[in-house]
A tleap script that builds the chain and sets N, CA, C and O, in Angstrom:
source leaprc.protein.ff14SB
mol = sequence {
  NMET VAL SER ARG GLU GLN ALA LYS LYS MET
  LYS GLU LYS MET THR ALA GLU ALA ALA GLN
  SER GLU LYS GLN GLN PHE GLU ARG ILE LEU
  LYS VAL GLN LYS ALA ALA ALA SER SER GLU
  ASN ASP ARG GLU LEU ALA ASP GLN HIE ARG
  ARG LEU ASN HIE ASN GLN ASP ILE ARG LYS
  GLN ILE ALA ASP LYS THR GLU SER VAL GLN
  ARG ASN ARG GLN GLU PHE LEU GLU GLU GLY
  GLN LYS ILE ARG PHE ALA LYS THR LEU GLU
  LYS LYS ARG LEU ASP SER ILE LYS GLN ARG
  LYS LEU ALA GLU LEU GLN ARG ALA GLY VAL
  PRO GLU LYS TYR LEU ALA GLU LEU ASN GLN
  LYS LYS MET CTHR
}
set mol.1.N position { -13.655 76.965 -47.652 }
set mol.1.CA position { -13.591 77.014 -46.163 }
set mol.1.C position { -14.540 75.930 -45.782 }
set mol.1.O position { -14.111 74.989 -45.115 }
set mol.2.N position { -15.725 75.972 -46.125 }
set mol.2.CA position { -16.624 74.816 -45.982 }
set mol.2.C position { -16.244 73.384 -46.308 }
set mol.2.O position { -16.459 72.377 -45.633 }
set mol.3.N position { -15.597 73.505 -47.556 }
set mol.3.CA position { -15.144 72.440 -48.106 }
set mol.3.C position { -13.920 71.700 -47.179 }
set mol.3.O position { -13.820 70.495 -46.947 }
set mol.4.N position { -13.181 72.600 -46.803 }
set mol.4.CA position { -12.153 72.079 -45.846 }
set mol.4.C position { -12.507 71.644 -44.642 }
set mol.4.O position { -11.910 70.742 -44.054 }
set mol.5.N position { -13.599 72.317 -44.152 }
set mol.5.CA position { -14.156 71.853 -42.829 }
set mol.5.C position { -14.880 70.488 -43.097 }
set mol.5.O position { -14.702 69.587 -42.277 }
set mol.6.N position { -15.698 70.265 -44.205 }
set mol.6.CA position { -16.240 69.010 -44.321 }
set mol.6.C position { -15.180 67.926 -44.630 }
set mol.6.O position { -15.402 66.778 -44.245 }
set mol.7.N position { -14.062 68.210 -45.289 }
set mol.7.CA position { -12.967 67.369 -45.600 }
set mol.7.C position { -12.425 66.847 -44.245 }
set mol.7.O position { -12.230 65.657 -43.999 }
set mol.8.N position { -12.179 68.007 -43.292 }
set mol.8.CA position { -11.711 67.854 -41.985 }
set mol.8.C position { -12.489 66.932 -41.193 }
set mol.8.O position { -11.932 65.991 -40.628 }
set mol.9.N position { -13.651 67.113 -41.113 }
set mol.9.CA position { -14.813 66.393 -40.414 }
set mol.9.C position { -14.752 64.967 -40.952 }
set mol.9.O position { -14.861 64.062 -40.125 }
set mol.10.N position { -14.592 64.661 -42.224 }
set mol.10.CA position { -14.768 63.532 -42.954 }
set mol.10.C position { -13.494 62.743 -42.482 }
set mol.10.O position { -13.595 61.555 -42.174 }
set mol.11.N position { -12.218 63.453 -42.422 }
set mol.11.CA position { -11.026 62.735 -42.012 }
set mol.11.C position { -11.072 62.423 -40.699 }
set mol.11.O position { -10.538 61.361 -40.377 }
set mol.12.N position { -11.671 63.207 -39.703 }
set mol.12.CA position { -11.786 62.846 -38.349 }
set mol.12.C position { -12.891 61.584 -38.186 }
set mol.12.O position { -12.729 60.723 -37.321 }
set mol.13.N position { -13.958 61.575 -39.055 }
set mol.13.CA position { -14.841 60.464 -39.042 }
set mol.13.C position { -14.202 59.097 -39.349 }
set mol.13.O position { -14.390 58.039 -38.747 }
set mol.14.N position { -13.404 59.337 -40.414 }
set mol.14.CA position { -12.643 58.044 -40.973 }
set mol.14.C position { -11.741 57.706 -39.909 }
set mol.14.O position { -11.686 56.525 -39.568 }
set mol.15.N position { -10.985 58.606 -39.300 }
set mol.15.CA position { -10.016 58.125 -38.334 }
set mol.15.C position { -10.647 57.536 -37.025 }
set mol.15.O position { -10.144 56.564 -36.459 }
set mol.16.N position { -11.821 58.199 -36.552 }
set mol.16.CA position { -12.635 57.476 -35.601 }
set mol.16.C position { -13.037 56.164 -35.844 }
set mol.16.O position { -12.910 55.254 -35.025 }
set mol.17.N position { -13.598 56.035 -37.134 }
set mol.17.CA position { -14.129 54.641 -37.475 }
set mol.17.C position { -13.021 53.670 -37.647 }
set mol.17.O position { -13.208 52.478 -37.402 }
set mol.18.N position { -11.687 54.197 -38.125 }
set mol.18.CA position { -10.602 53.274 -38.167 }
set mol.18.C position { -10.068 52.885 -36.790 }
set mol.18.O position { -9.558 51.775 -36.639 }
set mol.19.N position { -10.164 53.764 -35.768 }
set mol.19.CA position { -9.906 53.344 -34.473 }
set mol.19.C position { -10.825 52.428 -33.857 }
set mol.19.O position { -10.463 51.495 -33.140 }
set mol.20.N position { -12.095 52.719 -34.161 }
set mol.20.CA position { -13.251 51.800 -33.693 }
set mol.20.C position { -12.969 50.416 -34.169 }
set mol.20.O position { -13.031 49.437 -33.425 }
set mol.21.N position { -12.640 50.364 -35.500 }
set mol.21.CA position { -12.488 49.033 -36.101 }
set mol.21.C position { -11.412 48.398 -35.477 }
set mol.21.O position { -11.504 47.221 -35.126 }
set mol.22.N position { -10.226 49.175 -35.274 }
set mol.22.CA position { -9.147 48.400 -34.680 }
set mol.22.C position { -9.336 48.054 -33.306 }
set mol.22.O position { -8.741 47.066 -32.875 }
set mol.23.N position { -10.015 48.665 -32.618 }
set mol.23.CA position { -10.477 48.316 -31.134 }
set mol.23.C position { -11.280 47.066 -31.049 }
set mol.23.O position { -11.124 46.188 -30.200 }
set mol.24.N position { -12.275 47.071 -32.146 }
set mol.24.CA position { -12.989 45.753 -32.182 }
set mol.24.C position { -12.307 44.554 -32.512 }
set mol.24.O position { -12.509 43.467 -31.971 }
set mol.25.N position { -11.357 44.826 -33.568 }
set mol.25.CA position { -10.497 43.738 -33.972 }
set mol.25.C position { -9.533 43.314 -32.692 }
set mol.25.O position { -9.201 42.142 -32.515 }
set mol.26.N position { -9.176 44.249 -31.935 }
set mol.26.CA position { -8.291 43.833 -30.865 }
set mol.26.C position { -8.861 43.155 -29.845 }
set mol.26.O position { -8.235 42.256 -29.283 }
set mol.27.N position { -10.336 43.557 -29.413 }
set mol.27.CA position { -11.045 42.817 -28.558 }
set mol.27.C position { -11.464 41.472 -29.196 }
set mol.27.O position { -11.540 40.526 -28.411 }
set mol.28.N position { -11.723 41.259 -30.376 }
set mol.28.CA position { -11.912 40.030 -30.872 }
set mol.28.C position { -10.674 39.118 -30.746 }
set mol.28.O position { -10.781 37.960 -30.342 }
set mol.29.N position { -9.475 39.678 -31.108 }
set mol.29.CA position { -8.280 38.886 -30.903 }
set mol.29.C position { -7.940 38.433 -29.371 }
set mol.29.O position { -7.412 37.357 -29.088 }
set mol.30.N position { -8.331 39.436 -28.428 }
set mol.30.CA position { -8.105 39.202 -27.040 }
set mol.30.C position { -9.136 38.133 -26.664 }
set mol.30.O position { -8.775 37.199 -25.948 }
set mol.31.N position { -10.479 38.219 -27.131 }
set mol.31.CA position { -11.425 37.256 -26.707 }
set mol.31.C position { -10.912 35.891 -27.203 }
set mol.31.O position { -10.983 34.890 -26.491 }
set mol.32.N position { -10.386 35.880 -28.462 }
set mol.32.CA position { -9.956 34.521 -28.966 }
set mol.32.C position { -8.856 33.933 -28.070 }
set mol.32.O position { -8.899 32.769 -27.670 }
set mol.33.N position { -7.815 34.837 -27.757 }
set mol.33.CA position { -6.682 34.226 -27.041 }
set mol.33.C position { -7.134 33.918 -25.460 }
set mol.33.O position { -6.553 33.075 -24.777 }
set mol.34.N position { -8.148 34.646 -25.023 }
set mol.34.CA position { -8.624 34.167 -23.546 }
set mol.34.C position { -9.287 32.955 -23.742 }
set mol.34.O position { -9.143 32.134 -22.835 }
set mol.35.N position { -9.987 32.629 -24.710 }
set mol.35.CA position { -10.779 31.350 -24.896 }
set mol.35.C position { -9.774 30.203 -25.190 }
set mol.35.O position { -9.990 29.051 -24.813 }
set mol.36.N position { -8.644 30.581 -25.896 }
set mol.36.CA position { -7.571 29.625 -25.966 }
set mol.36.C position { -6.814 29.140 -24.787 }
set mol.36.O position { -6.481 27.984 -24.527 }
set mol.37.N position { -6.581 30.342 -24.051 }
set mol.37.CA position { -5.870 30.233 -22.947 }
set mol.37.C position { -6.773 29.386 -21.737 }
set mol.37.O position { -6.273 28.574 -20.959 }
set mol.38.N position { -8.076 29.740 -21.776 }
set mol.38.CA position { -8.870 28.876 -20.919 }
set mol.38.C position { -9.118 27.518 -21.291 }
set mol.38.O position { -9.233 26.627 -20.449 }
set mol.39.N position { -9.214 27.306 -22.675 }
set mol.39.CA position { -9.198 25.882 -23.078 }
set mol.39.C position { -7.859 25.030 -22.631 }
set mol.39.O position { -7.900 23.911 -22.119 }
set mol.40.N position { -6.820 25.684 -22.887 }
set mol.40.CA position { -5.487 25.140 -22.487 }
set mol.40.C position { -5.481 24.824 -21.099 }
set mol.40.O position { -5.048 23.735 -20.724 }
set mol.41.N position { -5.954 25.736 -20.239 }
set mol.41.CA position { -5.897 25.606 -18.868 }
set mol.41.C position { -6.695 24.372 -18.368 }
set mol.41.O position { -6.249 23.605 -17.515 }
set mol.42.N position { -8.009 24.224 -19.009 }
set mol.42.CA position { -8.929 23.164 -18.826 }
set mol.42.C position { -8.226 21.889 -19.078 }
set mol.42.O position { -8.186 20.947 -18.287 }
set mol.43.N position { -7.661 21.937 -20.281 }
set mol.43.CA position { -7.025 20.557 -20.721 }
set mol.43.C position { -5.907 20.221 -19.684 }
set mol.43.O position { -5.840 19.063 -19.271 }
set mol.44.N position { -5.060 21.127 -19.255 }
set mol.44.CA position { -3.909 20.940 -18.342 }
set mol.44.C position { -4.550 20.309 -16.929 }
set mol.44.O position { -4.055 19.370 -16.306 }
set mol.45.N position { -5.825 21.075 -16.549 }
set mol.45.CA position { -6.328 20.571 -15.191 }
set mol.45.C position { -6.870 18.987 -15.577 }
set mol.45.O position { -6.714 18.062 -14.779 }
set mol.46.N position { -7.391 18.844 -16.634 }
set mol.46.CA position { -7.889 17.402 -16.823 }
set mol.46.C position { -6.772 16.337 -16.911 }
set mol.46.O position { -6.868 15.212 -16.422 }
set mol.47.N position { -5.766 16.780 -17.546 }
set mol.47.CA position { -4.456 15.972 -17.582 }
set mol.47.C position { -4.015 15.825 -16.226 }
set mol.47.O position { -3.697 14.711 -15.811 }
set mol.48.N position { -3.966 16.815 -15.515 }
set mol.48.CA position { -3.390 16.745 -14.003 }
set mol.48.C position { -4.283 15.632 -13.353 }
set mol.48.O position { -3.790 14.599 -12.901 }
set mol.49.N position { -5.615 15.899 -13.331 }
set mol.49.CA position { -6.477 15.010 -12.718 }
set mol.49.C position { -6.348 13.566 -13.154 }
set mol.49.O position { -6.368 12.645 -12.338 }
set mol.50.N position { -6.216 13.387 -14.463 }
set mol.50.CA position { -5.922 11.924 -14.977 }
set mol.50.C position { -4.702 11.330 -14.450 }
set mol.50.O position { -4.656 10.178 -14.018 }
set mol.51.N position { -3.587 12.236 -14.496 }
set mol.51.CA position { -2.230 11.634 -13.868 }
set mol.51.C position { -2.475 11.357 -12.413 }
set mol.51.O position { -2.005 10.311 -11.966 }
set mol.52.N position { -3.218 12.235 -11.530 }
set mol.52.CA position { -3.500 11.992 -10.274 }
set mol.52.C position { -4.162 10.691 -9.985 }
set mol.52.O position { -3.760 9.875 -9.156 }
set mol.53.N position { -5.280 10.561 -10.793 }
set mol.53.CA position { -6.000 9.306 -10.561 }
set mol.53.C position { -5.255 8.052 -10.972 }
set mol.53.O position { -5.315 7.011 -10.317 }
set mol.54.N position { -4.490 8.207 -12.178 }
set mol.54.CA position { -3.677 7.051 -12.424 }
set mol.54.C position { -2.510 6.729 -11.238 }
set mol.54.O position { -2.030 5.625 -10.978 }
set mol.55.N position { -2.241 7.858 -10.680 }
set mol.55.CA position { -1.099 7.610 -9.531 }
set mol.55.C position { -1.624 7.086 -8.532 }
set mol.55.O position { -0.910 6.281 -7.934 }
set mol.56.N position { -2.885 7.307 -8.043 }
set mol.56.CA position { -3.600 6.725 -7.030 }
set mol.56.C position { -3.705 5.203 -7.203 }
set mol.56.O position { -3.374 4.386 -6.343 }
set mol.57.N position { -4.302 4.859 -8.655 }
set mol.57.CA position { -4.421 3.627 -8.808 }
set mol.57.C position { -3.365 2.637 -8.662 }
set mol.57.O position { -3.485 1.533 -8.133 }
set mol.58.N position { -2.175 3.209 -9.255 }
set mol.58.CA position { -0.959 2.433 -9.095 }
set mol.58.C position { -0.611 2.322 -7.617 }
set mol.58.O position { -0.181 1.224 -7.264 }
set mol.59.N position { -0.713 3.179 -6.785 }
set mol.59.CA position { -0.386 3.199 -5.426 }
set mol.59.C position { -1.262 2.119 -4.776 }
set mol.59.O position { -0.826 1.314 -3.953 }
set mol.60.N position { -2.528 2.162 -5.208 }
set mol.60.CA position { -3.567 1.074 -4.568 }
set mol.60.C position { -3.113 -0.342 -5.021 }
set mol.60.O position { -3.158 -1.302 -4.252 }
set mol.61.N position { -2.669 -0.431 -6.318 }
set mol.61.CA position { -2.368 -1.682 -6.678 }
set mol.61.C position { -0.991 -2.268 -6.003 }
set mol.61.O position { -0.805 -3.446 -5.699 }
set mol.62.N position { -0.147 -1.277 -5.853 }
set mol.62.CA position { 1.160 -1.563 -4.988 }
set mol.62.C position { 0.867 -1.900 -3.521 }
set mol.62.O position { 1.566 -2.707 -2.907 }
set mol.63.N position { -0.085 -1.323 -3.019 }
set mol.63.CA position { -0.518 -1.583 -1.617 }
set mol.63.C position { -1.506 -2.888 -1.543 }
set mol.63.O position { -1.627 -3.540 -0.506 }
set mol.64.N position { -2.089 -3.148 -2.565 }
set mol.64.CA position { -2.794 -4.583 -2.676 }
set mol.64.C position { -1.834 -5.491 -2.874 }
set mol.64.O position { -1.895 -6.486 -2.152 }
set mol.65.N position { -0.936 -5.425 -3.679 }
set mol.65.CA position { 0.078 -6.480 -3.928 }
set mol.65.C position { 0.842 -6.810 -2.638 }
set mol.65.O position { 0.938 -7.969 -2.234 }
set mol.66.N position { 1.344 -5.834 -2.050 }
set mol.66.CA position { 2.080 -5.844 -0.859 }
set mol.66.C position { 1.332 -6.600 0.332 }
set mol.66.O position { 1.881 -7.513 0.950 }
set mol.67.N position { 0.106 -6.177 0.594 }
set mol.67.CA position { -0.844 -6.827 1.378 }
set mol.67.C position { -1.009 -8.238 1.030 }
set mol.67.O position { -0.902 -9.024 1.971 }
set mol.68.N position { -1.238 -8.700 -0.087 }
set mol.68.CA position { -1.542 -10.006 -0.691 }
set mol.68.C position { -0.304 -10.787 -0.219 }
set mol.68.O position { -0.433 -11.765 0.518 }
set mol.69.N position { 0.981 -10.324 -0.676 }
set mol.69.CA position { 2.242 -10.950 -0.358 }
set mol.69.C position { 2.496 -11.220 1.123 }
set mol.69.O position { 3.049 -12.256 1.492 }
set mol.70.N position { 2.049 -10.189 2.037 }
set mol.70.CA position { 2.284 -10.385 3.424 }
set mol.70.C position { 1.193 -11.473 3.952 }
set mol.70.O position { 1.524 -12.315 4.787 }
set mol.71.N position { 0.150 -11.424 3.530 }
set mol.71.CA position { -1.018 -12.422 3.982 }
set mol.71.C position { -0.592 -13.693 3.466 }
set mol.71.O position { -0.763 -14.632 4.244 }
set mol.72.N position { -0.019 -13.994 2.220 }
set mol.72.CA position { 0.419 -15.319 1.686 }
set mol.72.C position { 1.598 -15.772 2.643 }
set mol.72.O position { 1.581 -16.917 3.095 }
set mol.73.N position { 2.564 -14.943 2.942 }
set mol.73.CA position { 3.665 -15.262 3.919 }
set mol.73.C position { 3.222 -15.735 5.094 }
set mol.73.O position { 3.592 -16.808 5.571 }
set mol.74.N position { 2.266 -14.825 5.709 }
set mol.74.CA position { 1.550 -15.050 7.132 }
set mol.74.C position { 0.972 -16.602 7.156 }
set mol.74.O position { 1.254 -17.430 8.023 }
set mol.75.N position { 0.092 -16.822 6.005 }
set mol.75.CA position { -0.476 -18.167 5.833 }
set mol.75.C position { 0.512 -19.140 5.710 }
set mol.75.O position { 0.335 -20.155 6.384 }
set mol.76.N position { 1.551 -19.077 4.987 }
set mol.76.CA position { 2.658 -19.970 4.866 }
set mol.76.C position { 3.136 -20.347 6.265 }
set mol.76.O position { 3.092 -21.510 6.667 }
set mol.77.N position { 3.590 -19.339 6.986 }
set mol.77.CA position { 4.172 -19.521 8.275 }
set mol.77.C position { 3.250 -20.200 9.267 }
set mol.77.O position { 3.703 -21.019 10.067 }
set mol.78.N position { 1.893 -19.860 9.232 }
set mol.78.CA position { 0.839 -20.519 10.038 }
set mol.78.C position { 0.952 -21.858 9.692 }
set mol.78.O position { 1.166 -22.669 10.593 }
set mol.79.N position { 0.837 -22.256 8.465 }
set mol.79.CA position { 0.656 -23.729 8.023 }
set mol.79.C position { 1.875 -24.348 8.438 }
set mol.79.O position { 1.782 -25.473 8.927 }
set mol.80.N position { 3.169 -23.740 8.317 }
set mol.80.CA position { 4.223 -24.378 8.931 }
set mol.80.C position { 4.168 -24.753 10.551 }
set mol.80.O position { 4.703 -25.739 11.059 }
set mol.81.N position { 3.533 -23.917 11.120 }
set mol.81.CA position { 3.318 -24.108 12.593 }
set mol.81.C position { 2.387 -25.135 12.840 }
set mol.81.O position { 2.596 -25.977 13.714 }
set mol.82.N position { 1.246 -25.130 12.049 }
set mol.82.CA position { 0.310 -26.373 12.301 }
set mol.82.C position { 1.002 -27.555 11.894 }
set mol.82.O position { 0.667 -28.536 12.558 }
set mol.83.N position { 1.884 -27.779 10.990 }
set mol.83.CA position { 2.349 -28.959 10.523 }
set mol.83.C position { 3.357 -29.323 11.638 }
set mol.83.O position { 3.350 -30.497 12.007 }
set mol.84.N position { 4.195 -28.489 12.202 }
set mol.84.CA position { 5.075 -28.835 13.339 }
set mol.84.C position { 4.249 -29.268 14.556 }
set mol.84.O position { 4.543 -30.272 15.206 }
set mol.85.N position { 3.310 -28.555 14.813 }
set mol.85.CA position { 2.355 -28.934 16.013 }
set mol.85.C position { 1.809 -30.283 15.850 }
set mol.85.O position { 1.735 -31.103 16.766 }
set mol.86.N position { 1.406 -30.489 14.570 }
set mol.86.CA position { 0.847 -31.958 14.344 }
set mol.86.C position { 1.882 -32.917 14.383 }
set mol.86.O position { 1.611 -34.008 14.883 }
set mol.87.N position { 3.179 -32.684 13.887 }
set mol.87.CA position { 4.212 -33.661 14.046 }
set mol.87.C position { 4.489 -33.950 15.484 }
set mol.87.O position { 4.629 -35.112 15.866 }
set mol.88.N position { 4.573 -32.909 16.308 }
set mol.88.CA position { 4.839 -32.964 17.760 }
set mol.88.C position { 3.846 -33.911 18.551 }
set mol.88.O position { 4.241 -34.760 19.350 }
set mol.89.N position { 2.431 -33.662 18.228 }
set mol.89.CA position { 1.410 -34.460 18.755 }
set mol.89.C position { 1.631 -35.872 18.245 }
set mol.89.O position { 1.476 -36.783 19.058 }
set mol.90.N position { 1.976 -36.169 16.987 }
set mol.90.CA position { 1.945 -37.530 16.440 }
set mol.90.C position { 3.304 -38.291 17.141 }
set mol.90.O position { 3.274 -39.504 17.346 }
set mol.91.N position { 4.413 -37.525 17.465 }
set mol.91.CA position { 5.476 -37.967 18.009 }
set mol.91.C position { 5.185 -38.370 19.426 }
set mol.91.O position { 5.561 -39.443 19.897 }
set mol.92.N position { 4.473 -37.430 20.112 }
set mol.92.CA position { 4.054 -37.772 21.462 }
set mol.92.C position { 3.125 -39.028 21.513 }
set mol.92.O position { 3.331 -39.919 22.337 }
set mol.93.N position { 2.222 -39.073 20.723 }
set mol.93.CA position { 1.377 -40.246 20.581 }
set mol.93.C position { 2.184 -41.573 20.286 }
set mol.93.O position { 1.892 -42.617 20.869 }
set mol.94.N position { 3.047 -41.510 19.509 }
set mol.94.CA position { 3.865 -42.673 19.068 }
set mol.94.C position { 4.835 -43.061 20.264 }
set mol.94.O position { 5.110 -44.231 20.529 }
set mol.95.N position { 5.336 -41.947 20.971 }
set mol.95.CA position { 6.156 -42.280 22.254 }
set mol.95.C position { 5.291 -42.919 23.228 }
set mol.95.O position { 5.699 -43.905 23.841 }
set mol.96.N position { 3.998 -42.387 23.446 }
set mol.96.CA position { 3.210 -42.883 24.361 }
set mol.96.C position { 2.839 -44.366 24.136 }
set mol.96.O position { 2.819 -45.203 25.038 }
set mol.97.N position { 2.534 -44.614 22.789 }
set mol.97.CA position { 2.342 -46.029 22.384 }
set mol.97.C position { 3.625 -46.943 22.761 }
set mol.97.O position { 3.527 -48.020 23.349 }
set mol.98.N position { 4.730 -46.413 22.376 }
set mol.98.CA position { 6.049 -47.117 22.536 }
set mol.98.C position { 6.256 -47.480 24.079 }
set mol.98.O position { 6.684 -48.581 24.425 }
set mol.99.N position { 5.939 -46.527 24.923 }
set mol.99.CA position { 6.221 -46.684 26.326 }
set mol.99.C position { 5.124 -47.755 26.842 }
set mol.99.O position { 5.448 -48.716 27.540 }
set mol.100.N position { 3.902 -47.519 26.466 }
set mol.100.CA position { 2.901 -48.487 26.861 }
set mol.100.C position { 3.253 -50.066 26.428 }
set mol.100.O position { 3.021 -51.001 27.195 }
set mol.101.N position { 3.795 -50.229 25.211 }
set mol.101.CA position { 4.156 -51.386 24.671 }
set mol.101.C position { 5.231 -51.994 25.330 }
set mol.101.O position { 5.246 -53.202 25.571 }
set mol.102.N position { 6.249 -51.120 25.674 }
set mol.102.CA position { 7.467 -51.476 26.490 }
set mol.102.C position { 7.191 -52.077 27.799 }
set mol.102.O position { 7.785 -53.074 28.209 }
set mol.103.N position { 6.080 -51.317 28.588 }
set mol.103.CA position { 5.508 -51.694 29.753 }
set mol.103.C position { 4.841 -53.101 29.701 }
set mol.103.O position { 5.121 -53.957 30.540 }
set mol.104.N position { 3.993 -53.306 28.743 }
set mol.104.CA position { 3.411 -54.538 28.503 }
set mol.104.C position { 4.292 -55.699 28.373 }
set mol.104.O position { 4.059 -56.784 28.905 }
set mol.105.N position { 5.473 -55.395 27.535 }
set mol.105.CA position { 6.349 -56.507 27.240 }
set mol.105.C position { 7.097 -56.768 28.597 }
set mol.105.O position { 7.273 -57.937 28.941 }
set mol.106.N position { 7.513 -55.811 29.327 }
set mol.106.CA position { 8.184 -56.091 30.611 }
set mol.106.C position { 7.209 -56.834 31.379 }
set mol.106.O position { 7.632 -57.878 31.877 }
set mol.107.N position { 6.034 -56.540 31.581 }
set mol.107.CA position { 5.183 -57.177 32.555 }
set mol.107.C position { 4.848 -58.679 31.914 }
set mol.107.O position { 4.451 -59.573 32.661 }
set mol.108.N position { 5.026 -58.901 30.513 }
set mol.108.CA position { 4.866 -60.147 29.860 }
set mol.108.C position { 6.153 -61.001 30.154 }
set mol.108.O position { 6.090 -62.177 29.795 }
set mol.109.N position { 7.254 -60.596 30.729 }
set mol.109.CA position { 8.556 -61.134 31.104 }
set mol.109.C position { 9.391 -61.310 29.877 }
set mol.109.O position { 10.069 -62.336 29.812 }
set mol.110.N position { 9.437 -60.401 28.841 }
set mol.110.CA position { 10.316 -60.356 27.708 }
set mol.110.C position { 11.719 -59.823 28.348 }
set mol.110.O position { 11.745 -58.780 29.001 }
set mol.111.N position { 12.861 -60.599 28.119 }
set mol.111.CA position { 14.143 -60.192 28.578 }
set mol.111.C position { 14.576 -58.776 28.135 }
set mol.111.O position { 14.271 -58.308 27.039 }
set mol.112.N position { 15.281 -58.154 29.030 }
set mol.112.CA position { 15.665 -56.716 28.991 }
set mol.112.C position { 16.510 -56.518 27.608 }
set mol.112.O position { 16.287 -55.499 26.953 }
set mol.113.N position { 17.338 -57.330 27.211 }
set mol.113.CA position { 18.128 -57.113 26.151 }
set mol.113.C position { 17.434 -56.837 24.775 }
set mol.113.O position { 17.884 -56.128 23.876 }
set mol.114.N position { 16.085 -57.630 24.780 }
set mol.114.CA position { 15.234 -57.280 23.643 }
set mol.114.C position { 14.444 -56.115 23.789 }
set mol.114.O position { 13.947 -55.635 22.770 }
set mol.115.N position { 14.245 -55.579 24.887 }
set mol.115.CA position { 13.508 -54.415 25.294 }
set mol.115.C position { 14.506 -53.161 25.051 }
set mol.115.O position { 14.140 -52.056 24.653 }
set mol.116.N position { 15.714 -53.502 25.336 }
set mol.116.CA position { 16.765 -52.129 25.087 }
set mol.116.C position { 16.611 -51.868 23.543 }
set mol.116.O position { 16.368 -50.701 23.235 }
set mol.117.N position { 16.714 -52.755 22.569 }
set mol.117.CA position { 16.770 -52.442 21.363 }
set mol.117.C position { 15.460 -51.680 20.933 }
set mol.117.O position { 15.534 -50.714 20.173 }
set mol.118.N position { 14.373 -52.089 21.386 }
set mol.118.CA position { 13.144 -51.450 21.106 }
set mol.118.C position { 12.987 -50.060 21.786 }
set mol.118.O position { 12.293 -49.165 21.304 }
set mol.119.N position { 13.627 -49.961 22.842 }
set mol.119.CA position { 13.694 -48.730 23.621 }
set mol.119.C position { 14.443 -47.679 22.973 }
set mol.119.O position { 14.046 -46.518 23.073 }
set mol.120.N position { 15.656 -48.011 22.214 }
set mol.120.CA position { 16.423 -47.144 21.468 }
set mol.120.C position { 15.904 -46.685 20.076 }
set mol.120.O position { 16.445 -45.800 19.413 }
set mol.121.N position { 14.833 -47.358 19.716 }
set mol.121.CA position { 14.182 -46.768 18.447 }
set mol.121.C position { 13.703 -45.468 18.542 }
set mol.121.O position { 13.033 -45.138 19.521 }
set mol.122.N position { 13.994 -44.593 17.538 }
set mol.122.CA position { 13.522 -43.186 17.607 }
set mol.122.C position { 12.120 -43.222 16.801 }
set mol.122.O position { 11.867 -43.937 15.831 }
set mol.123.N position { 11.297 -42.319 17.405 }
set mol.123.CA position { 10.145 -42.145 16.575 }
set mol.123.C position { 10.133 -40.973 15.852 }
set mol.123.O position { 10.301 -39.886 16.404 }
set mol.124.N position { 9.917 -41.114 14.465 }
set mol.124.CA position { 9.934 -39.833 13.578 }
set mol.124.C position { 8.756 -39.758 12.889 }
set mol.124.O position { 8.550 -38.819 12.120 }
savepdb mol mol.pdb
quit
């Protein structure tokens, strides 16, 4: 009877130890899985952050390029306006000189037929 009681206690002790061992093993596995999941989550967050930064860099490059193209176009148009304005001023200056010269020639008594040819000349 004592021997049976000892065997029963021994069996219960071994069962308890086995259960404790399984529980510890389960907790170790759970801890490793949590660490792996945390590591994977950190890696995904880092990748997402890297992609977001890259996306922002690309958008900034596109905006900078667009701004540069618009600025170059505006400068081109302004340069064209300056050139047209300069041509207009030069034409007015030449027309003024032409009119002054025609007036001088008329005062000098040059016949009108010679002045008509000079008057028809276009200033370009």
